[in-house]
C-alpha positions in Angstrom: 21.2 12.6 8.2 19.4 15.6 10.4 16.1 14.8 10.8 13.2 17.2 11.4 9.2 17.2 10.7 6.7 20.2 9.6 5.0 19.7 13.0 2.2 22.0 13.6 3.5 24.5 16.8 1.4 24.3 20.0 0.0 20.6 19.2 1.6 17.3 21.0 0.8 14.7 17.8 0.5 11.1 19.2 -1.3 9.9 16.2 1.6 8.3 14.2 0.0 5.2 13.3 -2.5 7.1 11.3 0.1 9.1 9.5 3.4 10.5 10.1 4.0 14.3 9.8 6.1 15.2 6.6 9.7 15.1 6.8 11.4 18.6 6.7 13.9 17.1 3.9 10.9 15.6 1.7 9.5 19.2 1.9 12.7 20.9 0.9 13.3 18.9 -2.1 9.6 19.2 -3.7 10.5 22.1 -5.6 13.1 20.0 -7.1 10.8 17.0 -7.7 8.5 19.1 -9.2 10.6 20.0 -12.1 10.5 16.4 -13.1 7.2 16.4 -14.5 7.7 14.2 -17.6 6.6 10.6 -18.0 8.7 8.1 -16.6 7.4 5.5 -19.7 8.7 8.4 -22.4 11.9 7.7 -23.5 12.9 11.0 -24.8 14.7 13.6 -22.3 12.0 14.8 -20.4 10.8 11.2 -19.2 14.7 10.6 -18.2 14.8 12.3 -14.8 11.2 11.0 -13.9 12.4 7.3 -14.7 15.6 7.7 -12.7 13.8 8.9 -9.6 11.8 5.6 -10.0 14.6 3.3 -10.6 16.4 5.0 -7.4 13.7 5.0 -5.4 13.4 1.3 -6.2 16.5 0.5 -5.8 16.7 2.3 -2.1 13.5 0.8 -0.9 14.5 -2.6 -2.0 18.0 -2.6 0.1 15.8 -1.4 2.9 13.0 -4.0 3.2 15.5 -6.8 2.2 13.8 -7.9 -1.0 15.5 -10.1 -3.5 15.9 -7.6 -6.4 14.4 -4.0 -7.1 12.1 -5.2 -10.1 10.2 -7.1 -7.2 8.4 -3.9 -6.4 5.6 -2.4 -7.4 4.8 1.0 -6.7 1.1 1.5 -5.9 -0.9 4.8 -4.8 -0.9 3.3 -1.0 -1.4 0.3 1.3 -4.9 0.0 0.4 -4.2 -0.8 -3.3 -1.1 -2.6 -2.3 -2.9 -4.9 -0.2 -6.4 -5.3 -2.9 -3.6 -6.2 -5.5 -2.2 -8.6 -3.4 -5.1 -10.4 -2.1 -7.3 -10.3 -5.5 -4.3 -10.5 -8.0 -3.4 -14.2 -6.4 -7.0 -15.4 -5.9 -7.7 -14.6 -9.4 -4.5 -16.9 -10.4 -5.3 -19.2 -7.8 -8.7 -19.9 -9.3 -7.1 -21.7 -12.2 -5.7 -24.2 -10.1 -8.7 -24.8 -8.0 -7.3 -23.5 -4.5 -10.0 -21.1 -3.4 -9.3 -20.9 0.5 -7.9 -17.7 1.6 -6.8 -17.8 5.7 -6.9 -13.9 7.4 -6.1 -12.9 10.9 -9.1 -11.3 12.8 -7.2 -8.3 13.4 -6.2 -7.3 9.7 -6.6 -3.2 8.5 -10.3 -3.0 6.8 -8.5 -2.9 3.3 -7.7 -6.9 4.0 -10.8 -7.5 5.6 -13.0 -5.8 3.0 -11.0 -7.6 0.5 -11.6 -10.8 1.7 -15.2 -10.2 2.2 -15.2 -9.0 -1.5 -12.9 -12.3 -2.8 -16.0 -14.4 -0.6 -18.5 -13.2 -2.6 -16.5 -14.3 -5.9 -16.3 -17.7 -4.9 -13.7 -17.6 -2.0 -13.6 -19.6 1.2 -12.7 -16.9 3.7 -11.4 -18.5 7.0 -10.4 -16.6 10.0 -7.5 -16.9 12.5 -7.9 -16.1 16.0 -5.7 -13.5 17.8 -5.6 -13.8 21.7 -6.5 -11.2 24.2 -2.9 -11.4 25.0 -2.0 -10.1 21.4 -0.8 -13.3 20.1 -2.3 -15.1 17.1 -3.8 -18.8 18.0 -1.0 -20.9 16.6 -3.0 -23.8 17.2 -6.1 -22.6 15.1 -3.9 -21.7 12.3 -2.3 -24.7 12.0 -6.0 -26.5 12.2 -6.9 -24.1 9.2 -4.1 -25.1 7.3 -4.4 -27.5 4.3 -4.0 -28.1 0.7 -6.9 -26.0 -0.2 -5.1 -22.6 0.7 -4.0 -20.4 -2.0 -3.1 -17.6 0.4 -2.2 -16.7 4.1 -2.6 -12.6 4.8 -1.2 -11.7 8.3 0.0 -8.0 9.0 3.3 -8.0 10.7 2.5 -5.4 13.1 -1.0 -4.1 14.0 -1.8 -0.6 13.5 -3.9 -0.3 16.9 -2.4 -2.4 19.3 1.1 -2.5 17.9 1.2 -6.6 18.9 4.2 -8.2 16.2 3.1 -11.3 14.8 5.5 -14.3 14.2 5.5 -14.1 10.1 8.6 -15.7 10.0 6.9 -19.1 11.3 3.2 -18.4 9.9 4.8 -18.3 6.4 7.1 -21.3 6.9 4.1 -23.2 7.9 1.9 -21.7 4.9 4.7 -23.0 2.4 4.3 -26.4 3.8 1.0 -26.7 2.4 1.9 -25.2 -0.8 0.4 -22.0 -0.3 1.6 -18.1 -0.6 2.0 -15.9 2.3 1.2 -12.2 2.2 2.3 -9.6 5.1 0.9 -6.4 5.3 3.9 -4.5 6.8 2.6 -0.7 6.9 2.6 -0.1 10.3 6.1 -1.7 10.5 8.1 0.3 7.9 10.2 3.1 10.3 9.2 1.8 13.3 11.4 -1.6 13.2 14.0 -2.7 10.8 12.1 -5.1 8.3 13.9 -7.9 6.2 11.7 -9.9 3.5 14.4 -12.2 2.8 14.5 -13.1 6.6 10.8 -13.3 6.9 10.4 -15.6 3.9 7.5 -13.9 2.8 5.8 -14.0 -0.8 4.0 -10.6 -1.0 4.4 -7.7 1.5 2.9 -4.2 1.9 4.1 -0.7 2.5 2.9 3.1 2.6 5.0 6.2 2.3 3.1 8.6 4.3 3.6 6.2 7.8 7.6 6.8 7.1 7.2 10.6 7.1 6.7 10.9 3.3 4.3 11.8 1.1 0.4 10.7 0.6 -0.4 8.3 -2.4 2.4 6.2 -2.7 2.5 2.6 -1.6 4.7 -0.4 -2.3 3.6 -4.3 -2.9 6.5 -6.2 -3.1 6.1 -9.7 -5.0 8.7 -12.4 -4.8 10.2 -13.5 -8.3 8.4 -16.1 -9.8 4.8 -15.5 -8.1 2.2 -14.6 -10.4 -0.8 -12.4 -9.7 -3.6 -10.6 -11.9 -3.3 -6.7 -12.3 -6.0 -4.9 -11.2 -5.6 -2.1 -13.5 -5.1 -3.3 -17.0 -3.6 -0.5 -19.2 0.3 0.2 -20.5 3.2 -1.6 -19.5 4.2 0.6 -16.3 5.3 -1.7 -13.5 6.4 -4.5 -15.5 2.5 -4.8 -16.3 1.2 -5.6 -13.4 -0.4 -1.9 -12.5 -1.4 0.0 -15.3 -1.5 3.9 -15.6 1.4 6.6 -15.0 3.7 6.3 -11.7 3.5 9.4 -9.5 6.8 10.1 -9.7 7.0 12.9 -6.9 5.3 10.8 -4.0 7.7 8.1 -4.7 10.6 10.4 -4.7 9.8 11.2 -1.2 9.8 7.4 -0.3 13.3 7.1 -1.5 14.2 9.8 0.3 13.0 9.0 3.4 15.1 5.3 2.9 18.1 7.8 3.4 17.1 7.2 7.3 17.5 3.7 7.5 20.4 4.0 9.3 18.7 5.7 12.4 15.6 3.2 12.7 17.1 0.9 15.4 18.4 3.7 17.6 14.8 5.6 17.1 13.3 2.5 18.1 14.9 2.2 21.2 13.8 5.9 21.9 10.4 5.2 20.9 10.1 1.8 23.4 11.8 4.1 26.3 9.0 6.6 26.0 6.5 4.2 25.5 7.2 2.5 28.7 7.0 5.8 30.5 4.1 6.7 29.2 2.4 3.2 30.2 4.1 3.4 33.5 2.8 6.4 34.9 -0.8 5.6 33.2 -0.6 2.5 34.8 0.5 3.9 38.4 -1.5 7.3 38.1 -4.9 6.2 36.5 -6.6 3.8 38.2 -8.1 0.5 36.2 -6.0 1.2 33.1 -5.1 -2.0 31.2 -2.7 -1.7 28.2 -4.3 -4.5 25.7 -2.0 -6.9 24.1 0.8 -5.3 26.4 2.1 -8.9 27.5 3.2 -9.5 23.8 5.7 -8.2 21.5 4.8 -4.9 20.2 5.8 -1.8 17.9 8.1 0.2 20.1 5.5 3.3 19.6 2.3 2.1 20.3 0.4 1.7 23.2 -3.5 0.9 23.3 -4.9 1.6 26.5 -8.4 1.0 28.1 -9.4 3.5 30.4 -12.6 2.3 32.3 -15.2 5.1 33.2 -14.2 6.9 30.1 -15.7 6.9 26.8 -13.1 7.0 24.0 -14.2 9.4 21.5 -15.3 12.3 24.6 -11.9 11.8 25.7 -10.4 12.1 22.4 -12.1 15.3 21.7 -11.3 16.6 25.3 -7.3 16.0 24.5 -7.6 17.5 21.0 -8.6 20.7 22.7 -6.2 20.7 24.9 -3.6 20.4 22.0 -2.8 16.4 21.9 -3.5 14.5 18.6 -4.0 10.9 19.4 -7.0 8.3 18.0 -9.2 5.8 19.6 -8.5 2.9 16.7 -7.8 2.7 13.1 -8.1 6.6 11.2 -9.7 4.2 8.4 -12.4 3.2 11.0 -13.3 6.6 12.6 -16.6 8.3 12.6 -18.4 5.0 13.1 -20.3 4.6 16.0 -18.9 0.7 16.7 -16.1 -0.1 18.9 -12.9 -1.2 17.2 -13.5 -4.4 15.4 -9.5 -5.2 16.4 -10.1 -4.8 20.2 -13.7 -6.9 19.8 -12.0 -9.4 17.9 -9.1 -9.9 20.8 -12.1 -10.6 23.2 -12.4 -7.1 25.0 -16.2 -6.3 25.7 -17.9 -4.0 23.7 -17.8 -1.5 26.8 -14.0 -2.4 27.3 -13.6 -1.3 23.5 -14.9 1.8 23.4 -12.9 2.9 26.3 -9.8 2.8 24.2 -6.9 5.3 23.3 -4.8 4.8 20.8 -1.3 6.7 21.0 1.4 6.2 18.6 4.5 8.0 19.4 6.9 9.4 16.6 10.8 10.3 16.0 10.3 14.1 17.4 8.3 13.3 20.4 10.0 13.6 23.6 9.5 12.9 27.5 8.2 16.2 28.6 5.9 16.0 26.0 5.0 12.6 27.0 4.7 14.0 30.7 2.7 16.7 29.6 0.2 14.3 27.9 0.0 12.0 31.0 -0.6 15.0 33.5 -3.3 16.2 31.2 -5.0 12.6 30.5 -5.0 12.4 34.5 -7.3 15.6 34.9 -9.6 15.0 32.4 -9.9 11.4 33.2 -11.1 12.3 36.8 -13.2 15.3 35.6 -15.1 12.6 33.0 -15.4 9.9 35.8 -16.6 12.8 38.2 -19.7 13.6 36.0 -20.5 9.8 36.1 -20.6 9.6 39.9 -23.9 9.6 41.7 -24.8 12.6 44.0 -24.5 11.0 47.7 -28.2 11.0 49.1 -29.5 11.8 45.7 -33.0 9.4 45.1 -32.5 6.9 42.3 -35.2 7.8 39.5 
């Protein structure tokens, strides 16, 4: 299938970890999907088309992520709702068995971190698994934290800021050896690397459509058959009584459309890695002091987290924006906060370092010419900003 997106003309979009531009094939089919306005729970003809959309997307998504069966998938409003349902739903059931401990990594998305904080107020015991500056999870600490009181472990497959990929398969095996369930936030991995849940051996996993060129407003929670969780939203029988409310069939249809591009993920990943490596090679060689956070560990092929000393990240971002480049300093969900990235701080970076970070997230349509334009502009902006900070020779210190 041919692939293209609704990219804004005159801009170079390098923030695909925040969201991906809408695929042209999705946009082209929206009018068709709008005609399927019936309630998929209705048994008359007006509901049959929408119901077919749910069934087809569930089947295609299950095949793409290696789920055991389509009915193991719950459609949600996005990754945040899916993460909330996974953690809160498991904890409410686990409390009956008196397992109250939940382990989460120190670099989880806010939708996991803040949900864990909420559960702590509800009686959960939360323990944090350290992540090293290298981007590797501290396996020794993880094994020390695991015991028979652990109900759930939640560790993301790939970090949204540094791109670091964690050994979820091994972590899940260790959790299961203590009788705990394992949840993986796979939101950033979808479409960037192949994902096979049967191979990973997780019990729950989270996905989001807009990270993979689909419409915003659809997420997926995989719940392995046999795992019980309490619903967050009580109502009708939708999603097998696991999430009440009429499903968002139009956005769900966009996710099903993108599943048709599964066969391109491997080759696209290779090209993304080549472009990312080219960007980093130039940045390291042509901008003094630059370092790559987590660069020595396995990463998503599209993600680069740069630390550029002597340059405030927000200032750099605004200058790049005015020059037509869309990038970020960290997670979009935390933008606007005066504090440095919690992820980078948790990995051991000093506050001053974290405040000089820049995240680049490449996408399927980025080209080497765009990367070279970006690096050329980055070099000029960094030199200009750094020159403002240098003291004038002969000027008295005051």
